[in-house]
C-alpha positions in Angstrom: 22.2 -0.9 3.3 20.8 -4.2 4.6 18.1 -4.6 7.2 20.5 -5.5 10.0 22.6 -2.3 9.5 19.5 -0.2 9.0 18.0 -1.6 12.2 21.1 -0.9 14.2 21.3 2.7 12.9 17.6 3.5 13.6 17.2 1.9 17.0 14.9 -0.8 15.7 14.8 -3.9 17.9 14.7 -7.2 16.0 12.3 -9.6 17.7 13.8 -12.9 19.0 13.0 -16.1 17.0 10.6 -17.3 19.7 8.6 -14.1 19.4 8.5 -14.4 15.6 7.3 -18.0 15.8 4.8 -17.6 18.6 3.1 -14.5 17.0 3.0 -15.9 13.5 1.7 -19.2 14.9 -1.0 -17.3 17.0 -2.3 -15.5 13.9 -2.2 -18.7 11.9 -4.4 -20.3 14.6 -6.8 -17.4 14.3 -6.9 -17.7 10.5 -7.5 -21.5 10.8 -10.4 -20.9 13.2 -12.0 -17.5 12.7 -11.4 -17.6 9.0 -12.7 -21.1 8.6 -15.8 -20.7 10.8 -16.9 -17.4 9.3 -16.3 -18.8 5.8 -18.3 -21.9 6.5 -21.2 -19.9 8.0 -21.2 -17.3 5.2 -20.3 -19.3 2.1 -20.2 -23.1 2.5 -23.2 -23.7 4.7 -25.7 -21.6 2.6 -24.4 -23.2 -0.6 -24.9 -26.7 0.8 -28.5 -25.8 1.5 -29.2 -25.2 -2.2 -32.1 -27.3 -3.6 -30.0 -28.6 -6.5 -27.0 -29.9 -4.4 -26.8 -33.7 -4.4 -26.8 -35.2 -0.9 -23.5 -37.0 -1.5 -21.7 -33.8 -2.5 -23.2 -32.0 0.5 -22.2 -34.8 2.9 -18.7 -35.1 1.5 -18.1 -31.4 1.8 -19.4 -31.3 5.4 -17.2 -34.2 6.4 -14.1 -32.6 4.9 -14.9 -29.3 6.5 -15.4 -31.0 9.9 -12.0 -32.7 9.6 -10.3 -29.4 8.7 -11.9 -27.6 11.6 -11.0 -30.3 14.0 -7.4 -30.0 13.2 -7.8 -26.2 13.3 -8.9 -26.6 16.9 -5.6 -28.4 17.6 -3.6 -25.7 15.9 -5.4 -23.0 17.9 -4.8 -24.9 21.2 -1.0 -25.3 20.6 -0.5 -21.8 19.2 -2.5 -20.3 22.1 -0.3 -21.9 24.7 2.9 -20.7 23.1 1.4 -17.2 22.6 0.5 -17.1 26.3 4.0 -18.2 27.3 5.3 -15.4 25.1 3.2 -12.9 26.9 4.6 -14.2 30.2 8.2 -13.9 28.9 7.6 -10.3 27.9 5.7 -9.2 31.1 7.4 -7.1 33.7 11.1 -7.4 33.6 10.8 -10.4 31.3 12.2 -13.9 31.6 13.7 -16.5 29.3 11.0 -18.0 27.0 11.9 -21.5 28.2 11.1 -20.5 31.8 7.8 -18.9 30.7 6.5 -22.2 29.4 6.3 -23.5 32.9 2.7 -23.8 34.2 3.7 -22.1 37.5 5.0 -19.0 35.7 1.8 -18.9 33.6 -0.4 -19.2 36.7 1.5 -16.4 38.5 1.1 -14.2 35.4 -2.7 -14.8 35.1 -3.3 -14.2 38.8 -1.1 -11.2 39.3 -3.0 -8.2 40.9 -4.1 -5.2 38.9 -1.6 -2.4 38.5 -2.1 1.2 39.7 -5.0 2.9 37.9 -6.2 -0.3 36.2 -9.8 -1.2 36.4 -8.9 -4.9 36.1 -5.8 -7.0 36.2 -4.2 -7.6 32.8 -3.7 -11.2 33.7 -7.4 -11.6 34.4 -8.2 -10.4 30.9 -5.8 -12.9 29.5 -7.3 -15.6 31.7 -10.8 -14.8 30.3 -9.3 -14.8 26.8 -7.7 -18.2 27.2 -10.9 -19.7 28.7 -12.6 -18.6 25.4 -9.7 -20.1 23.5 -10.0 -23.4 25.3 -13.8 -23.6 24.8 -13.4 -22.8 21.1 -10.7 -25.4 20.6 -12.7 -28.0 22.5 -15.8 -27.4 20.4 -13.8 -27.7 17.2 -11.7 -30.7 18.3 -15.0 -32.5 19.1 -15.5 -32.7 15.3 -13.0 -35.6 15.3 -15.9 -37.7 16.7 -18.3 -39.2 14.1 -21.3 -38.5 16.3 -20.3 -34.8 16.7 -20.1 -34.5 12.9 -23.8 -35.0 12.6 -24.1 -31.6 14.3 -21.4 -29.8 12.3 -23.5 -26.7 11.7 -24.4 -26.3 15.4 -20.8 -26.8 16.5 -19.3 -24.4 14.0 -21.9 -21.7 14.8 -21.1 -22.2 18.5 -17.3 -22.0 17.9 -17.6 -18.9 15.7 -18.3 -16.3 18.4 -15.9 -18.0 20.8 -13.1 -17.6 18.2 -13.9 -14.0 17.7 -13.9 -13.4 21.5 -10.3 -14.6 21.6 -8.9 -11.6 19.8 -11.6 -9.1 21.0 -11.0 -9.9 24.7 -7.2 -9.6 24.3 -7.8 -6.0 23.0 -9.7 -4.8 26.0 -7.5 -2.2 27.8 -6.8 -2.7 31.5 -6.7 1.1 31.9 -8.9 3.8 30.5 -7.8 5.0 27.0 -6.2 8.4 27.2 -8.1 9.9 24.3 -10.3 9.2 21.3 -7.3 8.3 19.2 -6.5 5.4 21.5 -10.0 4.1 21.2 -9.8 4.3 17.4 -6.4 2.5 17.6 -8.2 -0.4 19.3 -11.2 -0.4 16.9 -9.1 -0.2 13.8 -6.6 -2.7 15.1 -9.3 -5.3 15.7 -10.9 -4.6 12.4 -7.6 -5.2 10.7 -7.0 -8.4 12.5 -10.4 -9.9 12.1 -10.9 -9.0 8.4 -7.3 -10.2 7.7 -7.7 -13.6 9.3 -11.1 -14.1 7.7 -9.7 -13.3 4.3 -6.6 -15.5 4.6 -8.2 -18.3 6.7 -11.2 -18.4 4.3 -9.0 -18.8 1.3 -7.0 -21.6 3.0 -10.2 -23.5 4.0 -11.7 -23.3 0.5 -8.4 -24.1 -1.3 -8.0 -27.2 0.9 -11.6 -28.4 0.4 -11.7 -27.8 -3.3 -8.4 -29.7 -4.0 -9.4 -32.7 -1.8 -12.6 -33.4 -3.6 -12.2 -37.2 -4.0 -15.8 -38.3 -3.5 -17.7 -35.4 -5.1 -20.0 -36.2 -8.0 -20.2 -34.7 -11.5 -22.5 -31.9 -10.3 -19.9 -30.6 -7.8 -19.0 -27.8 -10.1 -22.3 -26.1 -9.6 -21.9 -26.3 -5.8 -18.5 -24.8 -5.9 -19.6 -22.1 -8.3 -22.0 -21.0 -5.6 -19.4 -21.3 -2.9 -16.9 -19.2 -4.8 -19.5 -16.6 -5.6 -20.5 -16.2 -2.0 -16.9 -16.1 -0.7 -16.1 -13.4 -3.3 -18.4 -11.0 -1.5 -16.9 -12.0 1.9 -13.4 -11.4 0.5 -14.4 -8.0 -1.0 -15.7 -6.9 2.4 -12.5 -8.0 4.1 -10.4 -6.2 1.5 -12.3 -3.0 2.2 -11.9 -3.4 6.0 -8.2 -4.3 5.7 -7.5 -1.2 3.6 -9.6 1.2 5.7 -8.1 0.1 9.0 -4.6 -0.1 7.3 -4.9 3.5 6.3 -5.4 4.6 9.9 -2.6 2.4 11.2 -0.2 3.4 8.5 -0.8 7.1 9.2 -0.3 6.5 13.0 3.1 4.8 12.5 4.5 6.3 9.3 5.0 10.1 9.2 6.1 10.4 5.5 6.3 8.2 2.5 10.0 8.2 2.5 10.0 6.5 5.9 8.8 3.3 4.1 12.4 2.7 2.9 14.5 4.7 5.3 13.3 2.9 8.5 13.3 -0.8 9.3 9.6 -0.6 10.4 8.8 1.1 7.1 10.6 -1.6 5.1 8.7 -4.4 6.7 5.4 -2.5 6.3 6.3 -1.9 2.6 6.9 -5.7 2.2 3.5 -6.4 3.8 1.7 -3.9 1.6 3.2 -5.4 -1.5 2.2 -8.9 -0.4 -1.4 -7.7 0.3 -1.5 -6.0 -3.1 -0.4 -9.3 -4.6 -3.3 -11.0 -2.9 -5.7 -8.4 -4.3 -4.2 -8.9 -7.8 -4.7 -12.6 -7.6 -8.3 -12.1 -6.4 -8.8 -9.7 -9.3 -7.8 -12.5 -11.7 -10.5 -14.7 -10.3 -13.1 -11.9 -10.2 -12.6 -10.5 -13.7 -11.4 -13.6 -15.6 -12.6 -16.8 -14.0 -16.0 -15.8 -12.5 -17.5 -14.6 -15.8 -16.5 -17.9 -17.4 -18.0 -19.8 -14.4 -21.3 -17.9 -14.9 -21.2 -18.8 -18.6 -20.6 -22.5 -18.0 -23.3 -22.6 -15.4 -25.9 -20.9 -17.6 -25.1 -23.3 -20.5 -25.2 -26.3 -18.1 -21.7 -27.2 -19.3 -20.8 -29.5 -16.3 -17.3 -30.4 -17.6 -16.2 -26.8 -18.0 -17.8 -25.8 -14.8 -15.9 -28.5 -12.9 -12.6 -27.5 -14.5 -13.1 -23.9 -13.7 -14.3 -24.2 -10.1 -12.2 -27.2 -9.0 -9.0 -26.8 -10.9 -8.3 -23.3 -12.3 -9.9 -21.3 -9.5 -8.2 -23.1 -6.6 -4.8 -22.7 -8.3 -5.1 -19.0 -8.1 -6.4 -19.2 -4.5 -3.4 -21.3 -3.5 -1.3 -18.4 -4.7 -3.3 -16.0 -2.5 -2.8 -18.4 0.4 1.0 -18.5 -0.1 1.0 -14.7 -0.1 -1.2 -14.6 3.0 1.3 -16.9 4.8 4.1 -14.6 3.9 2.1 -11.7 5.4 1.8 -13.6 8.7 5.6 -14.2 8.7 6.1 -10.4 8.3 3.7 -9.3 11.1 6.0 -10.1 14.0 8.6 -7.7 12.6 6.1 -4.7 12.7 7.1 -3.6 16.2 7.6 0.0 17.1 7.0 2.8 14.7 8.6 4.4 11.7 7.9 7.8 13.2 9.9 6.9 16.3 12.8 5.5 14.3 12.9 8.7 12.1 12.5 11.0 15.1 9.4 12.6 13.7 6.4 13.8 15.8 3.7 11.5 16.9 0.5 11.5 14.8 -2.2 13.9 16.1 -5.7 13.6 14.6 -7.6 16.6 13.5 -10.7 17.5 11.4 -8.6 17.7 8.2 -7.1 14.2 8.9 -10.6 12.7 9.3 -11.9 14.6 6.2 -9.0 13.2 4.1 -9.6 9.7 5.5 -13.3 9.9 4.7 -12.4 10.8 1.1 -10.0 7.9 0.8 -12.5 5.5 2.3 -15.3 6.7 0.0 -12.9 6.3 -3.0 -12.2 2.8 -1.8 -15.9 1.9 -1.4 -16.6 3.3 -4.9 -13.8 1.2 -6.4 -15.0 -1.9 -4.7 -18.5 -1.2 -6.0 -17.2 -0.8 -9.5 -15.3 -4.0 -9.1 -18.6 -5.9 -8.4 -20.4 -4.1 -11.3 -17.6 -4.7 -13.7 -17.4 -8.4 -12.8 -21.2 -8.7 -13.2 -21.0 -6.9 -16.6 -18.2 -9.2 -17.8 -20.2 -12.2 -16.6 -23.3 -11.1 -18.6 -21.2 -10.3 -21.7 -19.5 -13.7 -21.6 -22.8 -15.5 -21.1 -24.4 -13.6 -23.9 -21.5 -14.1 -26.4 -22.7 -17.5 -27.8 -26.2 -16.2 -28.2 -24.9 -13.3 -30.3 -23.2 -15.6 -32.8 -25.3 -15.4 -36.0 -26.9 -18.6 -37.2 -26.0 -19.5 -40.8 -29.0 -19.1 -43.3 -29.6 -22.2 -45.4 -29.1 -21.6 -49.1 -30.3 -23.3 -52.3 
């Protein structure tokens, strides 16, 4: 049974093409801005401040980052406009997407009065959200100017909270949540979005920077070893947050394992899970295979090997992760509705046993991530110690 027949038989509504493109584009814009600004602040900027970083390498990396972020601002601006039009098209009784692109229709949507029982108009929340979006885009687009690039750190750190505000403001409910589960839905939903876009967006930024390294010097390998090391921790935190929030969201929308292949929502969710696991596997290759070799090359001051590992081999795997991340963004618009609804099963109701099981799963996840770090460190020490363990031949005669 193909997806079209399955969708028809279960009542799943396939989103129109404009909805798929606008939602995927919106999340791509968040990846390009939230992911890039967080990664720059947490990984690139601290590495550039290292005492042994040549000024020419630091300058070249900052210039390339500034150019990337300037274009990310453009992407955010365009994607934000189409996403807002999509909201207009879906509001109320709906309207054709082409009509929703008109400034007048958007203005009417943003200034519509609050509904009954709402503490604030939904349009007002989206107005505030898009003001934050415009400010963030303007700050980043300013990096096209040579004078502004002298203040890259300041501008990026200014844009970072503004980009986070874009998704956080949009999640604010116009009416009071009915119960604690609704509050948790909002919290875990935003955790999932932010950790996901930081993970994918950070990978995309570093992959682009490391493969456009034209003016870096012979010591660039040491700089990138530090960048990859710092981002590995960021990615590990994101993986933990994605899986923790994903557990809650999957339980809310999927009532049984079998619904993953008997409902359309479940099939798309299964595809997304497999893609994310692919990203984790690729990250594991870097963490357990390449990072120990990078540590060894750095300790031995083998600049040639270090450059090969950090600027050729490592980015190749990261590009694979980026491709999988893009595929995830393409699947997200199809995750509408719920497998529970399609299957006719009861809505999820939280209880003490549910939270206890969730706590056990989260603790297991934390323990596995901790063991990942310890195992990677042990492999790095073993790889670095290997040459020292080789016996020196004793002269004879």
